[in-house]
C-alpha positions in Angstrom: -0.1 0.1 0.1 2.9 2.2 0.5 3.5 2.2 -3.4 -0.3 3.9 -3.7 0.5 6.6 -1.3 4.5 7.4 -3.2 2.2 7.2 -6.7 -0.7 9.6 -5.4 1.9 12.0 -3.7 3.9 12.2 -6.7 0.4 13.3 -8.9 -0.3 15.7 -5.9 3.1 17.2 -6.4 2.5 17.7 -9.7 -0.8 19.3 -9.3 -0.1 21.3 -6.6 3.6 22.3 -6.4 5.0 22.0 -2.8 2.1 19.8 -1.6 2.7 16.4 -0.3 1.1 13.8 2.4 2.3 14.2 5.9 3.1 11.4 8.4 -0.3 11.0 8.8 -0.9 10.1 5.4 -3.3 13.1 4.6 -2.5 16.2 2.5 -4.8 19.9 3.0 -4.8 21.7 -0.5 -6.5 25.3 -0.7 -8.2 26.8 -3.4 -8.8 30.9 -2.8 -9.2 31.5 0.6 -12.5 29.4 1.5 -12.0 26.4 -0.2 -9.8 23.4 1.7 -9.9 19.9 0.3 -8.4 17.0 2.7 -6.7 14.3 1.0 -6.2 11.1 3.0 -5.0 7.4 2.0 -5.1 5.3 5.1 -2.4 2.5 5.4 -4.3 -0.5 4.7 -6.5 0.9 1.6 -6.3 1.7 -2.1 -8.5 4.7 -1.8 -7.3 8.0 -1.6 -10.2 10.0 0.1 -11.4 13.8 -0.2 -13.3 15.9 2.1 -13.9 19.5 2.2 -16.6 21.4 4.5 -19.5 22.8 2.7 -21.3 24.7 5.5 -22.7 24.3 8.9 -26.7 23.6 9.3 -28.9 26.5 8.8 -30.0 27.7 12.3 -33.3 28.8 11.2 -33.9 25.5 9.6 -31.6 23.1 10.1 -34.3 20.0 9.0 -34.8 21.8 5.7 -30.8 22.3 5.5 -30.9 18.3 6.0 -33.4 18.1 3.2 -31.6 20.1 0.6 -28.8 18.0 1.2 -30.1 14.8 0.8 -31.9 16.1 -2.4 -28.2 16.8 -3.8 -27.2 13.5 -3.1 -30.0 11.6 -5.1 -28.3 10.0 -8.1 -24.9 11.4 -7.5 -26.7 14.8 -9.3 -25.3 17.6 -9.6 -22.3 16.8 -7.2 -20.8 14.6 -10.0 -20.3 11.5 -8.1 -19.7 13.1 -4.9 -21.9 13.2 -1.5 -22.5 15.2 1.1 -22.3 13.8 4.6 -22.8 15.1 8.3 -19.3 15.8 10.3 -20.5 15.4 13.9 -17.1 16.5 15.3 -17.1 19.8 12.9 -21.1 20.0 13.3 -20.9 20.7 9.7 -21.7 19.3 6.2 -18.9 17.7 4.5 -18.5 16.8 0.6 -17.0 13.6 0.1 -15.4 11.3 -2.6 -13.1 8.6 -3.2 -10.7 7.7 -6.1 -9.6 4.1 -6.6 -5.7 4.7 -6.4 -4.9 1.5 -8.6 -7.6 2.6 -11.4 -6.2 6.3 -11.8 -3.7 8.0 -13.5 -1.5 11.4 -12.9 -4.7 12.8 -15.2 -7.5 11.5 -13.9 -6.0 12.7 -10.4 -5.7 16.0 -11.6 -9.3 16.1 -13.1 -10.6 14.6 -9.8 -9.3 17.6 -7.6 -10.9 20.3 -10.6 -14.0 18.3 -10.6 -14.3 18.3 -6.5 -13.8 21.7 -6.2 -16.5 22.3 -9.0 -18.9 19.9 -6.8 -17.9 22.0 -3.7 -18.5 25.3 -5.3 -22.1 23.8 -6.6 -23.3 22.6 -3.2 -22.0 25.6 -1.3 -24.6 27.2 -3.8 -27.4 25.3 -3.8 -27.4 25.0 0.0 -27.3 28.8 0.2 -25.5 28.5 3.8 -22.0 29.4 4.8 -19.9 31.5 2.3 -20.0 33.3 -0.8 -18.8 31.1 -3.6 -15.6 32.2 -5.2 -16.0 33.9 -8.5 -12.6 32.6 -10.0 -13.0 29.6 -11.8 -9.3 28.6 -11.4 -7.7 27.0 -8.5 -5.5 29.7 -6.7 -2.9 27.4 -6.8 -3.0 27.1 -10.6 -2.5 30.8 -11.3 0.7 32.2 -12.3 2.0 35.6 -11.0 
């Protein structure tokens, strides 16, 4: 399983120069000021888990927030196969997705990050809770100085 971490760590370094997995087998990448994606590869798995905070529940209508999240999960649309989950420790809705490392390559990994960020923006817009979505379509780590 160490080969999986080495492979995906290389892909991450190509996509986001300077980024790498730490000793806990996790990496955090940022796009803009409010989009942070956590990647994790557990020691006994060939899966790279993607996770990002979407928003807290709407205090005025928490049930409505949960129902809206469930509706977004329906058939994986419009979140491109990602799903929303409740993170009890953070008390936040999170966006999740898994990449099978053995069936992926560098291009697929790069596209997965881009697609995950697009799904995160969609989830935030659709739920109308939390931070305003960013207006730039390109992740900040891809911008040239």
